[in-house]
C-alpha positions, 0 to 999 in steps of 0.5 A: 796690208791685212788689218786684222794682223796683230803686230804686237809681237813683231813690235817686241821682236823689233824693240828687242833687236833694234830698228836697224836694217843690219837686224833684218836676219834676226827679226825674221828669225824671231818672227819665224820662231813665234809664228813658225813661218814668216806671214806675208803681212810682216814685209811691208810692215818691216819695211816701213819700221826699218826703212829698207825695201820690201824686196830687200826683206823678201830676198833675205827671207827667200835666200835662207832655206831656214825661213819659210813663207808657208805655215808650218805645223806645231811639229816640224819633223825633218828627215835627214837624207844625207849620205849616211842616213840615206844608205842606212834607209832614211827614205822608207822613214820619210815615206812612212811619216808621209803615209801616216799623215796624208802628205806627199812631196808636194803637200808637207804640212797636215791640214790642221797644222799639227805636223810638217815633214821636210827632208834636209841634206844633213843634220849633223848626226851621221854617227846616229843614222838614220836620224830625224829631228822633231823641232830640233830634238834629235831621233837616232837609229830611226825606223819606219815602225819607230817613226809611227810610234813617235807620231803616236806619242806626238798626237798625244801632245796635241 
């Protein structure tokens, strides 16, 4: 276990949700909300604190797509590629975002951890297609040019 990792935040989340195995999903959600991913150091720590196996915690973390074991950027941009968005040209938006940020299908997060670009199957806003979200805020009727402008505005917030 990494001795330099500060477990104060993790302890606060556990204390708030209870030291019981049934709280593992909520605890993992709280940890990811704080760190924007699940640091590897938390798995053995949680196993000890909750009295369950590290494998059980890891299997929960890898079963749900919402959890990430890799660091994500301050701004997580999700590009919908569901049917409605795809038909209305979501892929050129994805390609523009990746080009503007120097990312690819194999590299989703910028080196400085400012941006992560992901595709999702559906954001549930089909009538607004094509849609992207930035940290769960919906941006409807997106175009590649609007995506570039949005990136410029987000960069000013860094």
